[in-house]
BALONU-858222 format. One record per atom (N, C-alpha, C): z, y, x. Coordinates in Angstrom, 3 decimals, decimal comma. Layout:
+----------+----------+----------+
|       up |    north |     east |
+----------+----------+----------+
|        Z |        Y |        X |
...
+----------+----------+----------+
This chain:
+----------+----------+----------+
|       up |    north |     east |
+----------+----------+----------+
|  112,322 |  120,082 |   90,570 |
|  111,976 |  120,264 |   92,118 |
|  111,655 |  118,637 |   92,430 |
|  110,308 |  118,469 |   93,245 |
|  110,011 |  117,333 |   93,749 |
|  110,781 |  116,823 |   94,929 |
|  111,583 |  115,635 |   94,575 |
|  112,347 |  115,132 |   95,837 |
|  111,352 |  114,833 |   97,118 |
|  112,075 |  114,979 |   98,249 |
|  111,420 |  114,765 |   99,461 |
|  111,596 |  113,287 |   99,684 |
|  110,692 |  112,694 |  100,109 |
|  110,520 |  111,201 |  100,389 |
|  110,909 |  110,762 |  101,622 |
|  111,873 |  109,983 |  101,787 |
|  112,149 |  109,430 |  103,288 |
|  112,128 |  107,828 |  103,127 |
|  111,495 |  107,459 |  104,381 |
|  111,358 |  106,065 |  104,776 |
|  112,386 |  105,820 |  105,847 |
|  113,290 |  104,953 |  105,287 |
|  114,318 |  104,558 |  106,141 |
|  113,967 |  103,076 |  106,932 |
|  113,747 |  102,935 |  108,078 |
|  113,640 |  101,829 |  108,519 |
|  114,838 |  101,189 |  109,352 |
|  115,624 |  100,515 |  108,840 |
|  117,019 |   99,941 |  109,291 |
|  117,380 |   98,622 |  108,799 |
|  117,669 |   97,519 |  109,823 |
|  117,777 |   96,364 |  109,513 |
|  119,326 |   96,022 |  108,979 |
|  120,192 |   96,845 |  109,407 |
|  121,704 |   96,709 |  109,029 |
|  121,716 |   97,149 |  107,676 |
|  121,744 |   96,437 |  106,534 |
|  121,925 |   96,530 |  105,327 |
|  123,139 |   97,450 |  104,844 |
|  124,286 |   97,237 |  105,354 |
|  125,344 |   98,092 |  105,025 |
|  125,390 |   99,727 |  105,509 |
|  124,840 |   99,867 |  106,674 |
|  124,591 |  101,061 |  107,747 |
|  123,164 |  101,780 |  106,509 |
|  122,300 |  100,953 |  106,261 |
|  121,287 |  101,770 |  105,363 |
|  121,929 |  102,142 |  104,162 |
|  122,523 |  101,330 |  103,621 |
|  123,357 |  101,791 |  102,059 |
|  123,975 |  103,076 |  102,258 |
|  124,619 |  103,406 |  103,551 |
|  125,409 |  104,359 |  103,663 |
|  124,520 |  105,613 |  103,858 |
|  123,409 |  105,485 |  104,531 |
|  122,505 |  106,562 |  105,192 |
|  121,793 |  106,954 |  103,804 |
|  121,257 |  105,759 |  102,868 |
|  120,667 |  106,221 |  101,510 |
|  121,767 |  107,001 |  100,676 |
|  122,986 |  106,513 |  100,530 |
|  123,691 |  107,250 |   99,845 |
|  124,002 |  108,827 |  100,150 |
|  124,089 |  109,110 |  101,452 |
|  124,023 |  110,454 |  101,876 |
|  122,587 |  111,090 |  101,514 |
|  121,508 |  110,566 |  101,664 |
|  120,262 |  111,190 |  101,552 |
|  120,098 |  111,435 |   99,974 |
|  120,422 |  110,450 |   99,167 |
|  120,453 |  110,461 |   97,689 |
|  120,948 |  111,773 |   97,082 |
|  122,109 |  112,186 |   97,815 |
|  123,090 |  113,239 |   97,452 |
|  122,611 |  114,450 |   97,949 |
|  121,595 |  114,463 |   98,801 |
|  120,836 |  115,385 |   99,499 |
|  119,642 |  115,645 |   98,884 |
|  119,228 |  114,967 |   98,029 |
|  117,957 |  114,991 |   96,897 |
|  116,725 |  114,414 |   97,563 |
|  116,823 |  113,371 |   98,451 |
|  115,856 |  112,784 |   99,029 |
|  115,460 |  111,535 |   98,035 |
|  114,217 |  110,991 |   98,099 |
|  113,851 |  109,661 |   97,364 |
|  113,602 |  108,740 |   98,514 |
|  114,511 |  107,650 |   98,560 |
|  114,518 |  106,876 |   99,926 |
|  113,968 |  105,487 |   99,472 |
|  113,240 |  105,338 |  100,577 |
|  112,633 |  103,815 |  100,439 |
|  113,239 |  103,164 |  101,780 |
|  113,354 |  102,018 |  101,417 |
|  113,924 |  101,430 |  102,751 |
|  113,430 |   99,994 |  103,122 |
|  113,141 |   99,739 |  104,560 |
|  112,536 |   98,263 |  104,885 |
|  113,472 |   98,218 |  106,146 |
|  113,602 |   96,935 |  106,624 |
|  114,451 |   96,462 |  107,741 |
|  113,323 |   95,778 |  108,708 |
|  112,073 |   95,818 |  108,206 |
|  110,986 |   95,081 |  109,241 |
|  109,719 |   96,226 |  109,745 |
|  109,516 |   96,168 |  110,979 |
|  108,646 |   97,060 |  111,480 |
|  107,307 |   96,824 |  110,911 |
|  106,931 |   95,669 |  110,800 |
|  105,348 |   95,590 |  110,056 |
|  105,323 |   96,027 |  108,687 |
|  106,361 |   95,846 |  108,096 |
|  106,378 |   96,508 |  106,827 |
|  106,492 |   98,143 |  106,549 |
|  107,211 |   98,552 |  107,773 |
|  107,287 |   99,948 |  107,639 |
|  106,114 |  100,579 |  107,973 |
|  104,987 |   99,937 |  108,733 |
|  103,957 |  100,443 |  108,904 |
|  103,001 |  100,632 |  107,529 |
|  103,084 |   99,727 |  106,717 |
|  102,443 |   99,604 |  105,503 |
|  103,089 |  100,645 |  104,270 |
|  104,374 |  100,935 |  104,462 |
|  104,887 |  101,716 |  103,769 |
|  104,964 |  102,906 |  104,074 |
|  104,665 |  103,330 |  105,310 |
|  104,215 |  104,636 |  105,645 |
|  102,802 |  105,119 |  105,125 |
|  102,061 |  104,077 |  105,007 |
|  100,575 |  104,554 |  104,612 |
|  100,611 |  104,686 |  102,911 |
|  101,582 |  103,634 |  102,283 |
|  101,769 |  103,853 |  100,882 |
|  102,594 |  104,593 |  100,341 |
|  103,567 |  105,092 |  100,836 |
|  104,649 |  105,876 |  100,186 |
|  104,439 |  107,368 |  100,765 |
|  103,713 |  107,390 |  101,772 |
|  103,556 |  108,931 |  102,589 |
|  104,540 |  109,610 |  102,479 |
|  105,515 |  109,351 |  103,288 |
|  107,052 |  109,999 |  103,304 |
|  106,920 |  111,289 |  104,007 |
|  107,905 |  112,191 |  103,495 |
|  108,067 |  113,275 |  104,208 |
|  108,564 |  113,155 |  105,571 |
|  109,462 |  112,205 |  105,776 |
|  109,993 |  112,084 |  106,765 |
|  110,604 |  110,321 |  107,109 |
|  110,405 |  109,996 |  108,200 |
|  110,850 |  108,595 |  108,550 |
|  112,030 |  108,532 |  109,450 |
|  112,999 |  107,836 |  109,326 |
|  114,340 |  107,498 |  110,055 |
|  114,096 |  106,266 |  110,580 |
|  113,887 |  106,001 |  111,915 |
|  113,519 |  104,752 |  112,305 |
|  114,605 |  104,307 |  113,450 |
|  114,985 |  102,959 |  113,106 |
|  115,956 |  102,139 |  114,093 |
|  115,061 |  101,645 |  115,140 |
|  115,292 |  101,321 |  116,414 |
|  114,611 |  100,728 |  117,606 |
|  114,597 |   99,496 |  117,325 |
|  115,827 |   98,808 |  117,142 |
|  115,929 |   97,316 |  117,230 |
|  115,892 |   96,881 |  115,669 |
|  114,726 |   96,386 |  115,356 |
|  114,454 |   96,025 |  113,913 |
|  113,757 |   94,881 |  113,878 |
|  113,482 |   93,950 |  112,884 |
|  112,702 |   92,925 |  112,475 |
|  111,308 |   93,096 |  112,773 |
|  110,494 |   92,064 |  113,301 |
|  109,070 |   92,338 |  113,583 |
|  108,767 |   92,976 |  114,809 |
|  107,999 |   94,105 |  114,677 |
|  107,767 |   94,894 |  115,832 |
|  108,784 |   95,970 |  115,883 |
|  109,062 |   96,622 |  117,171 |
|  110,152 |   97,273 |  117,252 |
|  109,961 |   98,704 |  116,654 |
|  110,994 |   99,353 |  116,604 |
|  110,922 |  100,802 |  116,214 |
|  110,105 |  101,729 |  117,038 |
|  110,296 |  101,339 |  118,329 |
|  109,342 |  102,346 |  119,300 |
|  107,971 |  102,078 |  119,199 |
|  107,462 |  100,845 |  118,926 |
|  106,235 |  100,507 |  118,655 |
|  105,771 |  100,954 |  117,349 |
|  106,494 |  101,049 |  116,172 |
|  106,288 |  101,507 |  115,000 |
|  105,752 |  103,142 |  115,199 |
|  106,939 |  103,752 |  116,020 |
|  106,599 |  105,075 |  116,130 |
|  105,202 |  105,436 |  116,897 |
|  104,751 |  104,597 |  118,074 |
|  103,640 |  104,814 |  118,478 |
|  102,492 |  104,658 |  117,760 |
|  102,349 |  103,693 |  116,851 |
|  100,945 |  103,398 |  116,137 |
|  101,114 |  104,456 |  115,031 |
|  102,216 |  104,849 |  114,320 |
|  102,384 |  105,901 |  113,486 |
|  101,414 |  107,276 |  114,039 |
|  101,659 |  107,479 |  115,438 |
|  101,092 |  108,704 |  115,903 |
|   99,693 |  108,304 |  116,285 |
|   99,414 |  107,110 |  116,210 |
|   98,023 |  106,881 |  116,710 |
|   97,005 |  106,984 |  115,369 |
|   97,703 |  106,800 |  114,173 |
|   96,846 |  106,836 |  112,988 |
|   96,851 |  108,271 |  112,353 |
|   95,452 |  108,400 |  112,128 |
|   95,132 |  109,790 |  111,709 |
|   95,858 |  110,169 |  110,442 |
|   96,103 |  109,413 |  109,324 |
|   96,789 |  109,393 |  108,274 |
|   98,363 |  109,740 |  108,505 |
|   99,078 |  109,319 |  109,408 |
|  100,342 |  109,492 |  110,040 |
|  100,838 |  110,173 |  111,128 |
|   99,790 |  110,721 |  111,878 |
|   99,855 |  111,378 |  112,963 |
|  101,006 |  112,158 |  113,060 |
|  101,006 |  113,113 |  111,952 |
|  101,901 |  114,202 |  111,830 |
|  103,196 |  113,867 |  111,120 |
|  103,430 |  112,848 |  110,860 |
|  104,625 |  112,341 |  109,910 |
|  105,914 |  112,753 |  110,859 |
|  107,052 |  113,460 |  110,183 |
|  108,228 |  113,689 |  111,043 |
|  108,972 |  112,449 |  111,435 |
|  109,289 |  111,991 |  112,376 |
|  110,038 |  110,955 |  112,799 |
|  111,542 |  111,289 |  113,501 |
|  112,501 |  110,671 |  113,208 |
|  113,637 |  110,830 |  113,692 |
|  114,124 |  109,347 |  113,988 |
|  114,404 |  108,885 |  115,376 |
|  114,984 |  107,478 |  115,634 |
|  116,506 |  107,443 |  115,809 |
|  116,752 |  106,740 |  115,149 |
|  118,241 |  106,530 |  114,896 |
|  118,615 |  105,154 |  115,379 |
|  119,239 |  105,116 |  116,568 |
|  119,205 |  103,887 |  117,521 |
|  120,631 |  103,482 |  118,394 |
|  121,180 |  102,468 |  118,481 |
|  122,271 |  102,426 |  119,238 |
|  121,911 |  102,482 |  120,768 |
|  120,746 |  102,539 |  121,131 |
|  120,057 |  102,728 |  122,293 |
|  120,331 |  104,100 |  122,890 |
|  121,326 |  104,580 |  123,874 |
|  121,652 |  105,953 |  124,049 |
|  121,549 |  106,377 |  125,370 |
|  120,761 |  105,435 |  126,142 |
|  120,759 |  105,913 |  127,545 |
|  119,587 |  107,051 |  127,843 |
|  119,807 |  107,832 |  128,955 |
|  118,755 |  108,783 |  128,862 |
|  117,334 |  108,595 |  128,927 |
|  117,174 |  107,090 |  129,557 |
|  115,790 |  106,749 |  129,742 |
|  115,310 |  106,242 |  128,325 |
|  116,254 |  105,729 |  127,508 |
|  115,875 |  105,608 |  126,076 |
|  115,326 |  106,728 |  125,332 |
|  115,988 |  107,627 |  125,549 |
|  115,908 |  108,854 |  124,664 |
|  114,667 |  109,660 |  125,016 |
|  114,365 |  109,639 |  126,460 |
|  113,308 |  110,291 |  127,066 |
|  111,996 |  109,477 |  126,328 |
|  111,996 |  107,982 |  126,372 |
|  111,056 |  107,275 |  126,102 |
|  110,567 |  107,558 |  124,672 |
|  111,746 |  107,462 |  123,599 |
|  111,563 |  107,758 |  122,257 |
|  110,817 |  109,138 |  121,925 |
|  111,273 |  110,189 |  122,626 |
|  110,884 |  111,228 |  122,535 |
|  109,241 |  111,319 |  122,852 |
|  109,083 |  110,837 |  124,268 |
|  107,669 |  111,016 |  124,620 |
|  106,723 |  110,160 |  123,905 |
|  107,154 |  109,137 |  123,110 |
|  106,485 |  108,188 |  122,199 |
|  106,036 |  108,994 |  121,112 |
|  106,657 |  110,188 |  120,533 |
|  106,254 |  110,739 |  119,639 |
|  107,620 |  111,344 |  118,531 |
|  108,681 |  110,701 |  118,691 |
|  109,762 |  111,036 |  117,894 |
|  110,318 |  112,579 |  117,760 |
|  110,403 |  113,155 |  116,523 |
|  110,765 |  114,503 |  116,664 |
|  112,122 |  114,729 |  116,862 |
|  112,810 |  113,848 |  116,716 |
|  114,599 |  113,854 |  117,234 |
|  114,882 |  112,349 |  117,502 |
|  116,200 |  112,516 |  118,151 |
|  116,629 |  111,177 |  118,595 |
|  118,099 |  111,237 |  118,458 |
|  118,627 |  110,334 |  117,443 |
|  120,024 |  110,212 |  117,278 |
|  120,627 |  108,917 |  117,777 |
|  121,967 |  108,833 |  118,456 |
|  122,453 |  107,560 |  118,695 |
|  123,421 |  106,894 |  117,749 |
|  123,910 |  105,962 |  117,608 |
|  124,847 |  105,240 |  116,985 |
|  126,106 |  105,196 |  117,846 |
|  127,299 |  105,374 |  117,327 |
|  127,597 |  105,574 |  115,924 |
|  127,277 |  107,108 |  115,813 |
|  127,038 |  107,427 |  114,452 |
|  126,491 |  109,000 |  114,005 |
|  127,219 |  109,490 |  113,037 |
|  127,173 |  110,650 |  112,703 |
|  127,817 |  111,385 |  111,548 |
|  126,781 |  111,314 |  110,405 |
|  126,952 |  110,637 |  109,261 |
|  126,011 |  110,698 |  108,286 |
|  125,324 |  112,347 |  107,949 |
|  126,340 |  113,142 |  107,741 |
|  126,133 |  114,300 |  107,742 |
|  125,367 |  115,250 |  108,438 |
|  125,648 |  114,991 |  109,840 |
|  124,638 |  115,413 |  110,895 |
|  123,237 |  114,845 |  110,768 |
|  123,242 |  113,563 |  110,511 |
|  121,928 |  113,115 |  110,357 |
|  120,837 |  113,920 |  109,227 |
|  121,700 |  114,118 |  108,277 |
|  120,988 |  114,895 |  106,856 |
|  120,681 |  116,402 |  107,393 |
|  121,624 |  116,923 |  108,317 |
|  121,404 |  118,178 |  108,681 |
|  120,114 |  118,168 |  109,727 |
|  120,444 |  117,185 |  110,595 |
|  118,922 |  117,031 |  111,507 |
|  117,728 |  116,736 |  110,838 |
|  117,652 |  116,035 |  109,691 |
|  116,470 |  115,763 |  108,777 |
|  115,808 |  117,246 |  108,509 |
|  116,803 |  117,897 |  107,951 |
|  116,429 |  119,116 |  107,200 |
|  115,852 |  120,106 |  108,457 |
|  116,495 |  119,955 |  109,567 |
|  115,969 |  120,884 |  110,435 |
|  114,602 |  120,252 |  110,994 |
|  114,303 |  119,090 |  111,133 |
|  113,119 |  118,685 |  111,708 |
|  112,107 |  118,815 |  110,455 |
|  112,260 |  119,065 |  109,375 |
|  111,385 |  119,526 |  108,198 |
|  111,163 |  120,930 |  108,250 |
|  112,101 |  121,627 |  108,607 |
|  111,788 |  123,046 |  108,549 |
|  110,954 |  123,332 |  109,879 |
|  111,056 |  122,790 |  110,702 |
|  110,341 |  123,039 |  112,098 |
|  108,836 |  122,261 |  111,862 |
|  108,726 |  121,043 |  111,304 |
|  107,634 |  120,258 |  111,323 |
|  106,824 |  120,447 |  110,179 |
|  107,562 |  120,679 |  108,929 |
|  106,916 |  120,516 |  107,582 |
|  107,594 |  121,825 |  106,928 |
|  107,458 |  123,222 |  107,246 |
|  108,104 |  124,238 |  106,652 |
|  107,986 |  124,605 |  105,359 |
|  106,740 |  124,064 |  104,811 |
|  106,708 |  124,149 |  103,300 |
|  107,830 |  123,358 |  102,537 |
|  108,341 |  122,169 |  102,942 |
|  109,263 |  121,590 |  102,304 |
|  110,607 |  122,211 |  102,140 |
|  110,961 |  123,023 |  103,127 |
|  112,048 |  123,914 |  103,194 |
|  112,067 |  125,182 |  102,287 |
|  110,855 |  125,696 |  102,359 |
|  110,581 |  126,918 |  101,859 |
|  111,053 |  127,345 |  100,226 |
|  111,411 |  128,396 |  100,023 |
|  111,867 |  129,018 |   98,518 |
|  110,624 |  129,439 |   97,672 |
|  109,685 |  129,833 |   98,464 |
|  108,264 |  130,094 |   97,986 |
|  107,169 |  129,599 |   98,709 |
|  106,149 |  129,049 |   98,100 |
|  104,915 |  128,465 |   98,709 |
|  103,596 |  129,564 |   98,133 |
|  102,834 |  129,834 |   99,183 |
|  101,663 |  130,608 |   98,842 |
|  100,549 |  129,964 |   99,809 |
|   99,380 |  130,390 |   98,989 |
|   98,171 |  130,072 |   99,622 |
|   97,045 |  130,647 |   99,180 |
|   96,291 |  131,586 |   99,793 |
|   95,108 |  132,340 |   99,243 |
|   95,255 |  132,948 |   97,761 |
|   96,446 |  133,816 |   97,823 |
|   96,647 |  134,487 |   96,510 |
|   97,518 |  133,729 |   95,525 |
|   97,838 |  132,357 |   95,647 |
|   98,626 |  131,530 |   94,868 |
|  100,067 |  131,515 |   95,318 |
|  100,930 |  131,854 |   94,400 |
|  102,329 |  132,255 |   94,881 |
|  103,138 |  131,248 |   93,947 |
|  104,121 |  130,402 |   94,573 |
|  105,031 |  129,570 |   93,709 |
|  106,522 |  129,980 |   94,008 |
|  107,013 |  130,329 |   93,071 |
|  108,630 |  130,593 |   93,494 |
|  109,121 |  129,323 |   92,975 |
|  109,814 |  128,630 |   93,876 |
|  110,433 |  127,342 |   93,218 |
|  111,846 |  127,678 |   92,765 |
|  112,428 |  128,659 |   93,268 |
|  113,797 |  128,888 |   92,707 |
|  113,704 |  129,344 |   90,927 |
|  112,575 |  130,182 |   90,868 |
|  112,519 |  130,561 |   89,489 |
|  111,370 |  129,819 |   88,770 |
|  110,798 |  128,868 |   89,444 |
|  109,792 |  127,898 |   88,534 |
|  108,767 |  128,888 |   88,042 |
|  108,152 |  130,014 |   88,786 |
|  107,191 |  130,540 |   88,415 |
|  106,001 |  130,791 |   89,341 |
|  104,622 |  130,828 |   88,716 |
|  103,481 |  130,691 |   89,546 |
|  102,780 |  132,078 |   89,042 |
|  102,272 |  132,351 |   90,263 |
|  101,155 |  133,722 |   90,037 |
|  100,184 |  133,636 |   91,096 |
|   99,115 |  134,266 |   90,368 |
|   97,822 |  134,278 |   91,371 |
|   97,352 |  135,856 |   91,289 |
|   97,342 |  136,408 |   92,442 |
|   96,928 |  137,651 |   93,000 |
|   97,813 |  138,531 |   92,040 |
|   99,008 |  138,255 |   91,929 |
|  100,098 |  139,023 |   91,458 |
|  100,328 |  138,767 |   89,944 |
|   99,250 |  138,163 |   89,163 |
|   99,402 |  137,718 |   87,856 |
|  100,043 |  136,709 |   87,482 |
|  100,906 |  136,348 |   86,604 |
|  101,772 |  135,336 |   86,109 |
|  100,712 |  134,248 |   85,403 |
|  100,886 |  133,186 |   85,849 |
|  100,215 |  131,852 |   85,220 |
|  101,182 |  131,081 |   84,739 |
|  100,564 |  130,359 |   83,726 |
|  101,654 |  129,579 |   82,730 |
|  100,967 |  128,040 |   82,933 |
|  101,603 |  127,167 |   83,382 |
|  101,476 |  125,785 |   83,851 |
|  102,226 |  124,960 |   83,104 |
|  101,830 |  123,554 |   82,716 |
|  102,671 |  122,692 |   82,202 |
|  103,196 |  122,001 |   83,271 |
|  104,309 |  121,064 |   82,891 |
|  105,410 |  120,308 |   84,003 |
|  104,102 |  119,641 |   84,980 |
|  103,289 |  118,972 |   84,421 |
|  102,472 |  117,901 |   85,218 |
|  101,671 |  118,952 |   86,265 |
|  101,132 |  119,738 |   85,841 |
|  100,196 |  120,907 |   86,500 |
|  101,064 |  121,763 |   87,503 |
|  102,448 |  121,891 |   87,079 |
|  103,070 |  122,532 |   88,220 |
|  103,398 |  121,721 |   89,258 |
|  103,916 |  120,372 |   89,100 |
|  104,106 |  119,522 |   90,030 |
|  102,906 |  118,995 |   90,882 |
|  101,674 |  119,106 |   90,163 |
|  100,477 |  118,751 |   90,971 |
|  100,057 |  120,021 |   91,851 |
|  100,221 |  121,048 |   91,708 |
|  100,055 |  122,451 |   92,018 |
|  100,945 |  122,477 |   93,303 |
|  102,292 |  122,380 |   93,283 |
|  103,348 |  122,266 |   94,390 |
|  102,793 |  121,080 |   95,571 |
|  102,577 |  120,100 |   94,884 |
|  101,947 |  119,092 |   96,117 |
|  100,893 |  119,676 |   96,930 |
|   99,930 |  120,131 |   96,124 |
|   99,001 |  120,570 |   96,985 |
|   99,155 |  121,852 |   97,847 |
|   99,965 |  122,889 |   97,353 |
|  100,502 |  123,765 |   98,066 |
|  101,420 |  123,523 |   99,467 |
|  102,034 |  122,438 |   99,131 |
|  102,943 |  121,861 |  100,378 |
|  101,926 |  121,135 |  101,525 |
|  100,576 |  120,832 |  101,036 |
|   99,618 |  120,115 |  102,000 |
|   98,454 |  120,869 |  101,706 |
|   98,260 |  122,111 |  101,593 |
|   97,015 |  122,722 |  101,698 |
|   96,152 |  122,076 |  102,677 |
|   94,880 |  121,841 |  102,347 |
|   93,805 |  121,359 |  103,263 |
|   93,410 |  119,894 |  103,441 |
|   94,661 |  119,085 |  102,901 |
|   94,764 |  117,754 |  102,974 |
|   94,184 |  117,233 |  101,744 |
|   93,219 |  115,961 |  101,851 |
|   92,605 |  115,373 |  100,906 |
|   93,643 |  114,319 |  100,602 |
|   93,809 |  114,292 |   98,944 |
|   94,374 |  113,242 |   98,181 |
|   93,543 |  112,456 |   97,317 |
|   93,770 |  111,047 |   97,443 |
|   93,013 |  110,258 |   96,568 |
|   93,607 |  110,323 |   95,138 |
|   92,930 |  109,812 |   93,978 |
|   93,521 |  109,920 |   93,057 |
|   94,712 |  109,108 |   92,695 |
|   94,751 |  108,008 |   93,274 |
|   95,958 |  107,021 |   93,673 |
|   97,225 |  107,659 |   94,051 |
|   96,830 |  108,340 |   94,933 |
|   97,994 |  109,040 |   96,006 |
|   98,480 |  110,039 |   95,280 |
|   97,798 |  110,925 |   94,277 |
|   98,317 |  111,879 |   93,671 |
|   99,157 |  111,276 |   92,373 |
|   98,827 |  110,153 |   91,933 |
|   99,136 |  109,522 |   90,677 |
|  100,672 |  108,934 |   91,158 |
|  100,588 |  108,477 |   92,346 |
|  101,845 |  108,054 |   93,010 |
|  103,102 |  109,156 |   93,110 |
|  102,450 |  110,114 |   93,533 |
|  103,214 |  111,358 |   94,172 |
|  103,823 |  112,258 |   93,034 |
|  102,867 |  112,481 |   91,962 |
|  103,095 |  113,496 |   90,860 |
|  103,890 |  112,989 |   89,892 |
|  103,382 |  111,815 |   89,509 |
|  103,628 |  111,226 |   88,235 |
|  105,130 |  110,316 |   88,461 |
|  105,814 |  110,631 |   87,478 |
|  107,029 |  109,749 |   87,692 |
|  107,273 |  108,143 |   87,764 |
|  106,260 |  107,832 |   86,618 |
|  106,070 |  106,534 |   86,293 |
|  104,563 |  106,039 |   86,523 |
|  104,012 |  106,208 |   87,582 |
|  102,561 |  106,118 |   87,755 |
|  101,957 |  104,802 |   87,296 |
|  103,014 |  103,772 |   87,281 |
|  102,144 |  102,571 |   86,992 |
|  101,659 |  102,455 |   85,363 |
|  102,186 |  103,101 |   84,741 |
|  101,698 |  103,278 |   83,287 |
|  100,624 |  104,067 |   82,910 |
|  100,060 |  104,943 |   83,954 |
|   98,925 |  105,858 |   83,895 |
|   97,449 |  105,514 |   84,281 |
|   96,653 |  105,936 |   83,668 |
|   95,470 |  105,570 |   84,256 |
|   94,872 |  106,683 |   85,293 |
|   93,779 |  106,157 |   86,500 |
|   93,670 |  107,326 |   87,106 |
|   92,998 |  108,347 |   86,721 |
|   92,256 |  108,268 |   85,858 |
|   91,349 |  109,093 |   85,134 |
|   92,363 |  110,433 |   84,552 |
|   93,540 |  109,944 |   84,495 |
|   94,592 |  111,296 |   83,773 |
|   94,454 |  112,236 |   84,776 |
|   94,648 |  111,870 |   86,171 |
|   94,480 |  112,847 |   87,183 |
|   93,395 |  113,629 |   87,077 |
|   92,074 |  113,317 |   86,825 |
|   91,217 |  114,400 |   86,503 |
|   91,404 |  114,953 |   85,507 |
|   91,887 |  114,758 |   84,273 |
|   92,304 |  115,682 |   83,312 |
|   93,089 |  116,706 |   83,655 |
|   94,252 |  116,518 |   84,521 |
|   94,852 |  117,442 |   84,784 |
|   94,509 |  118,389 |   85,883 |
|   93,730 |  117,790 |   86,845 |
|   92,861 |  118,604 |   87,654 |
|   91,943 |  119,727 |   86,963 |
|   91,489 |  119,513 |   85,904 |
|   90,626 |  120,293 |   85,029 |
|   91,367 |  121,472 |   84,608 |
|   92,582 |  120,928 |   84,181 |
|   93,592 |  122,083 |   83,358 |
|   94,009 |  122,929 |   84,634 |
|   94,477 |  122,333 |   85,715 |
|   95,104 |  123,434 |   86,676 |
|   93,827 |  124,453 |   87,064 |
|   92,801 |  123,809 |   87,344 |
|   91,376 |  124,609 |   87,910 |
|   91,468 |  125,797 |   86,734 |
|   91,396 |  125,429 |   85,448 |
|   91,282 |  126,365 |   84,515 |
|   92,293 |  127,449 |   84,451 |
|   93,770 |  127,053 |   84,561 |
|   95,037 |  127,743 |   84,876 |
|   94,768 |  128,740 |   85,907 |
|   94,212 |  128,552 |   87,073 |
|   94,105 |  129,020 |   88,380 |
|   92,845 |  129,995 |   88,187 |
|   92,073 |  129,916 |   87,377 |
|   90,740 |  130,718 |   87,261 |
|   89,885 |  130,702 |   88,295 |
|   90,014 |  129,811 |   89,202 |
|   89,173 |  129,515 |   90,481 |
|   88,872 |  128,171 |   90,835 |
|   88,024 |  127,602 |   89,589 |
|   87,621 |  126,143 |   89,951 |
|   87,612 |  125,557 |   91,430 |
|   86,981 |  126,183 |   92,196 |
|   86,432 |  125,685 |   93,558 |
|   87,544 |  125,615 |   94,668 |
|   88,695 |  126,256 |   94,194 |
|   89,814 |  126,310 |   95,059 |
|   90,528 |  124,937 |   95,245 |
|   90,332 |  124,067 |   94,094 |
|   90,518 |  122,501 |   94,382 |
|   89,322 |  121,985 |   94,412 |
|   89,131 |  121,439 |   95,810 |
|   87,766 |  120,899 |   96,026 |
|   87,839 |  119,212 |   95,656 |
|   86,575 |  119,016 |   95,046 |
|   86,307 |  117,563 |   94,973 |
|   85,782 |  117,101 |   96,172 |
|   86,391 |  116,012 |   96,781 |
|   85,669 |  115,386 |   97,987 |
|   85,101 |  113,918 |   97,470 |
|   83,711 |  114,077 |   97,713 |
|   83,285 |  112,844 |   96,963 |
|   83,691 |  111,492 |   97,690 |
|   84,189 |  110,397 |   96,850 |
|   84,718 |  109,304 |   97,180 |
|   86,130 |  109,157 |   97,825 |
|   86,545 |  110,446 |   97,800 |
|   87,742 |  110,627 |   98,630 |
|   88,875 |  111,153 |   97,751 |
|   88,713 |  112,136 |   96,927 |
|   89,738 |  112,736 |   96,111 |
|   89,502 |  114,168 |   96,019 |
|   90,648 |  114,861 |   96,029 |
|   90,829 |  116,414 |   95,940 |
|   91,562 |  117,006 |   97,051 |
|   91,553 |  118,200 |   97,114 |
|   92,267 |  119,160 |   97,951 |
|   92,170 |  120,401 |   97,827 |
|   93,241 |  121,205 |   97,911 |
|   93,548 |  122,667 |   97,676 |
|   92,795 |  123,306 |   98,870 |
|   91,612 |  123,824 |   98,838 |
|   90,888 |  124,223 |   99,890 |
|   90,121 |  125,685 |   99,808 |
|   90,685 |  126,924 |  100,345 |
|   90,006 |  127,868 |   99,991 |
|   88,617 |  128,099 |  100,612 |
|   88,373 |  127,260 |  101,690 |
|   87,132 |  127,411 |  102,327 |
|   85,771 |  127,147 |  101,378 |
|   86,062 |  126,364 |  100,277 |
|   84,958 |  125,934 |   99,453 |
|   84,763 |  127,136 |   98,264 |
|   85,483 |  128,179 |   98,332 |
|   85,483 |  129,373 |   97,450 |
|   84,251 |  130,508 |   98,041 |
|   83,535 |  130,602 |   97,312 |
|   82,362 |  131,364 |   97,711 |
|   83,033 |  132,867 |   97,601 |
+----------+----------+----------+
């Protein structure tokens, strides 16, 4: 199962390590920074499934990071939990109005934070919490690790399975070859971009519907049934 990606923006190293520990145990892949400017860069590069964001951090503030993430098309729908010592009602209201999906004040329970993260993902990105994924006749059983197309079993290699899962979790979204490489391949630094094209061809062949994985010129690929005649 592909780990959910978490961007943790927290400048207190000891606290960050505590949060990382609990999310590691919950199956998340954690990237951490304590700097607001770097957080904006990492949000574009890592494409996290969830951002946990402190208000008082180095560089630009967490509330400004939240505002800018919401303004950018690539990150506008990225789930955000604000985790901060600012617990006044006006602060909570401001955080939520700026675009945070949830707001938790310090001190806090790490277990509650993990639970809230799961709740936000189920609400905002339900595909990440689902046991099955389906799109246009393609069904993936995450527990059994099986794929069917219109009721017929499909055999996929490990890479094609991870690739299809990523597309199913983000149906309709366009991903560049580099983004797919960094998300689907565990050690992408050793792999060439053209490898993505090879596995896309294999996945199309296995699905028996070449056009459902659409090639977007100069951009990348998308799982898109609208391109199917």
